[in-house]
Structure formats: C-alpha cells, structure tokens
C-alpha positions in Angstrom: 14.0 18.6 -8.3 10.6 20.0 -7.3 8.8 19.1 -4.1 5.2 18.9 -5.3 5.1 15.2 -4.6 7.6 15.1 -1.8 6.9 12.1 0.5 4.7 10.4 -2.1 5.4 7.0 -3.7 4.4 6.2 -7.3 4.2 3.0 -9.3 4.4 3.3 -13.1 3.6 0.1 -15.1 5.5 -0.3 -18.3 7.9 2.4 -17.2 11.1 1.4 -19.0 10.6 3.3 -22.2 8.5 5.8 -24.2 5.6 7.4 -22.3 6.2 5.3 -19.2 9.8 6.3 -18.8 8.9 10.0 -19.3 6.2 9.7 -16.6 8.6 7.9 -14.2 11.2 10.6 -14.6 8.7 13.5 -14.3 7.1 12.1 -11.1 10.6 11.6 -9.6 11.5 15.2 -10.7 8.4 16.3 -8.8 9.7 14.6 -5.6 8.1 11.2 -5.6 9.9 7.9 -5.0 9.1 5.9 -8.2 8.9 2.2 -8.9 8.5 1.1 -12.5 7.7 -2.2 -14.0 9.1 -3.7 -17.2 8.7 -6.9 -19.1 11.9 -7.7 -20.9 14.1 -4.6 -21.4 16.0 -4.6 -18.1 18.7 -2.4 -19.6 16.3 0.4 -20.4 14.6 0.1 -17.0 18.0 0.3 -15.3 18.8 3.4 -17.4 15.6 5.1 -16.2 16.5 4.3 -12.6 20.0 5.6 -13.0 18.7 8.8 -14.6 16.4 9.4 -11.6 19.0 8.6 -9.0 21.6 10.8 -10.8 19.1 13.7 -10.4 18.8 13.0 -6.7 15.6 10.9 -6.7 14.7 7.4 -5.6 13.7 4.7 -8.0 13.2 0.9 -8.3 12.8 -1.3 -11.4 10.6 -4.4 -11.1 10.3 -7.1 -13.7 6.6 -7.8 -14.1 4.6 -8.7 -17.2 1.3 -7.0 -16.9 -0.4 -10.1 -18.3 0.9 -12.1 -15.3 -1.5 -11.6 -12.4 0.9 -12.7 -9.7 3.7 -10.6 -11.1 1.5 -7.5 -11.0 0.5 -8.2 -7.4 4.1 -8.8 -6.5 5.1 -5.5 -8.1 2.7 -3.6 -5.9 3.9 -5.5 -2.8 7.5 -4.8 -3.6 6.8 -1.1 -4.1 5.2 -0.9 -0.7 7.8 -3.0 1.0 10.6 -0.9 -0.5 9.2 2.6 0.0 6.7 2.1 2.8 3.6 3.2 1.1 1.8 3.8 -2.3 0.1 7.0 -3.2 0.1 7.1 -7.1 -0.6 4.3 -9.6 0.0 5.0 -13.3 -1.5 2.2 -15.4 0.7 2.8 -18.4 1.6 -0.7 -19.6 -0.2 -1.6 -22.8 0.1 -3.5 -26.1 -1.4 -3.0 -29.5 -2.3 -5.1 -32.5 -4.0 -4.3 -35.8 -5.9 -6.7 -38.1 -9.3 -7.0 -39.8 -11.8 -8.5 -37.4 -12.2 -11.7 -39.5 -8.4 -12.2 -39.4 -7.7 -11.2 -35.8 -6.0 -14.1 -34.0 -7.5 -15.2 -30.7 -4.0 -15.3 -29.2 -3.6 -11.6 -30.0 -7.0 -10.9 -28.6 -6.2 -12.7 -25.4 -2.9 -10.8 -25.0 -4.6 -7.4 -25.5 -7.3 -8.1 -23.0 -4.7 -9.6 -20.5 -2.5 -6.5 -20.6 -4.8 -3.6 -21.4 -7.7 -4.6 -19.2 -7.0 -7.4 -16.8 -3.5 -6.1 -15.9 -5.0 -2.7 -15.2 -7.7 -4.2 -13.0 -5.2 -6.3 -11.0 -2.8 -3.4 -10.5 -5.6 -1.1 -9.4 -7.2 -3.6 -7.1 -3.9 -4.2 -5.3 -2.9 -0.6 -5.2 -6.1 0.8 -3.6 -5.6 -1.6 -0.7 -2.6 0.5 0.3 -3.9 4.0 -0.7 -5.3 6.5 1.7 -7.0 9.9 1.1 -5.3 11.8 -1.6 -4.4 8.7 -3.6 -4.2 9.0 -7.3 -5.0 6.4 -10.0 -4.1 7.6 -13.5 -4.8 5.5 -16.6 -3.0 5.9 -19.9 -5.8 5.1 -22.3 -6.1 6.2 -25.9 -8.1 8.5 -28.1 -8.8 5.4 -30.1 -11.5 4.6 -27.6 -13.6 7.5 -29.0 -12.3 7.7 -32.5 -10.7 5.1 -34.8 -9.5 6.7 -38.0 -8.4 3.6 -39.8 -9.4 0.0 -40.3 -8.0 -2.8 -38.2 -8.0 -1.1 -34.8 -11.3 -2.4 -33.4 -9.9 -4.7 -30.8 -7.4 -2.2 -29.6 -10.2 0.4 -29.4 -12.3 -2.1 -27.5 -9.7 -2.5 -24.7 -9.1 1.2 -24.4 -12.8 1.9 -24.4 -13.0 -0.5 -21.4 -10.5 1.7 -19.6 -12.5 4.8 -20.2 -15.6 3.2 -18.7 -13.6 1.7 -15.8 -12.3 5.2 -15.0 -15.8 6.6 -14.6 -17.1 3.7 -12.5 -13.9 3.6 -10.3 -14.2 7.3 -9.6 -17.6 6.6 -8.0 -16.2 3.6 -6.1 -13.3 5.5 -4.6 -14.6 9.0 -4.3 -15.7 8.6 -0.7 -12.1 7.5 0.1 -10.6 10.7 -1.3 -8.9 8.8 -4.1 -9.2 10.3 -7.6 -9.2 8.3 -10.9 -8.6 9.8 -14.3 -7.8 8.6 -17.8 -5.4 10.3 -20.2 -6.2 9.6 -23.8 -3.1 10.3 -26.0 -3.4 10.9 -29.7 -0.4 10.3 -32.0 2.7 10.3 -29.7 6.2 9.7 -30.9 7.0 6.2 -29.4 8.4 2.9 -30.5 4.9 1.6 -31.1 3.9 4.6 -33.3 7.0 6.6 -34.3 6.7 10.0 -35.9 8.5 8.6 -39.0 6.5 5.4 -39.1 4.1 3.9 -41.6 1.1 5.8 -40.2 2.8 9.1 -39.5 2.0 11.1 -42.7 -1.7 10.2 -42.6 -2.0 10.8 -38.9 -0.1 14.1 -38.9 -2.3 15.3 -41.8 -5.5 15.1 -39.7 -4.0 16.4 -36.5 -4.9 20.1 -35.9 -1.4 21.0 -34.7 0.2 19.1 -37.6 2.6 17.1 -35.6 3.1 14.2 -33.2 3.1 14.7 -29.5 6.1 14.1 -27.3 6.2 11.7 -24.3 7.1 14.6 -22.0 3.8 16.2 -22.9 1.9 13.2 -21.6 4.1 13.2 -18.5 3.2 16.8 -17.8 -0.5 15.9 -17.6 0.2 13.0 -15.4 2.2 15.3 -13.1 -0.8 17.6 -12.8 -3.3 14.8 -12.1 -0.9 13.4 -9.4 -0.5 16.8 -7.7 -2.6 18.4 -5.0 -3.9 20.9 -7.6 -6.0 18.2 -9.2 -7.8 17.1 -6.0 -11.2 18.0 -7.6 -10.6 16.2 -10.9 -11.9 12.7 -11.0 -13.7 10.4 -13.4 -12.3 12.4 -16.4 -11.2 11.1 -19.7 -8.7 13.8 -20.9 -7.5 13.9 -24.5 -4.0 15.0 -25.3 -4.0 14.6 -29.1 -3.1 17.9 -30.7 -6.6 18.2 -32.1 -6.5 14.7 -33.7 -10.2 14.2 -32.8 -11.2 17.8 -32.9 
C-alpha cells in the first residue's frame, strides 16, 4: 500500500462493482480508509471490502440507494461515525436508460434525475458539512454530456451535463474553503452497463482514437490523482478519459 492518502477518509457511492469498485480499491491502496455504498449487490460490496482489508486497508460497505435522500444522508453520517472524518467524496453512482424522446417513460426520467442529479447533490451537501481544507469532491460524469454519438441518449446526456455545470459552480462555492471539485468524464469503459463485447462495442470502438475500450482501473488512476495533494490547484475541471472518443 502507498501512503499518499494516509489518514484520509473517502466515500465512494456505487462502489460495489465496475468503476466504483476500482476507485474504492485504488483509494484504499493509496492509504485512505474507504466507505462504499451499494444498492442491492451486498455480495459484491462485501468482496470489495474483503479485498481492501486483505491488502491491509480499512473499508466499510453501506447499503444506500442514491435515489433515497435519507439513505444517502445516513451513508455520509455512518462514514464519519465509523472513521471519524470525511476528506474525499467520489460521486460515482449512476444509472442509464436509452429511448427516443417521444417514448421515454416518465418513470425512467425520474429515476435518472433522482440518482444522477439529486443523489449527487444530497451526497455533496452532506459531505461538505464535514470537510475541511484539502477536501476533495470528485464526480464521475460522462463524455456524453459534451458529445452524444447515437440516438436515444438525450436524457442521460441531460443528467450528465448537469453534473458538468454543477462541478464548475461548486468549485466557486467551495474554493475559499480549500475544497476542490472536479468531474471525470469517461468515454467507453468496459463495465456491466457498457461491456467491451456489448451491442454498442463495435461502433464505439471504431470511432475511438485508440481503438479500444478503457478499463476501470484507468478511471481509478485519475481519481487517485485528483484526490492527492498533487492536484491541489486543480478545480472546476471537466476531464475526459475517453481514448480520443470525442477527439
């Protein structure tokens, strides 16, 4: 384990699998105690905790649907109660849905807004109440907020565009407190939501400059940098990691 984040405490929402799990493990590897939330896959969340603890780290899994305001508030409180502080929030939890605008179900719209926007707001609002100078808020947005290469993704893009704007405004709000706010915008990443062998893979790989999907650990590496002291002068940034997908 490294000591870059020794003594720090991080909360990763949606940390039981995919990008979230990779982030949780990387922050723990860098020395932080890590709490992670999950919605339903307790087995996967427990596996992440076991992996972190086996490597000598500290971890805690908390069941909290990001669409549930009280659950999100309680997750922040449990993190602070368990580890004594909160220095890093990674707003990773997110959901997606694709459909033509005239066929998009209002229930799906409400779910996307509840998780991708409202859940991020609530987690951030609660977290900053515990953060001091040097605090870090890191969003996991999407390159879709700037470029949507196929039909049916307008509502997903809407929610991720909101996160990009929230990042810029929040950086202004929290700059005087020494808290940085940044947004990572992944392109095609090999996850359960968008696997490298899925329906969209061939088309997306074709228009990616590097000709491949990214890996979850590559996103975690950028999170590690933004959470570290080296990134103290980086705030309000929307940073693409997309292999040249939008180049």
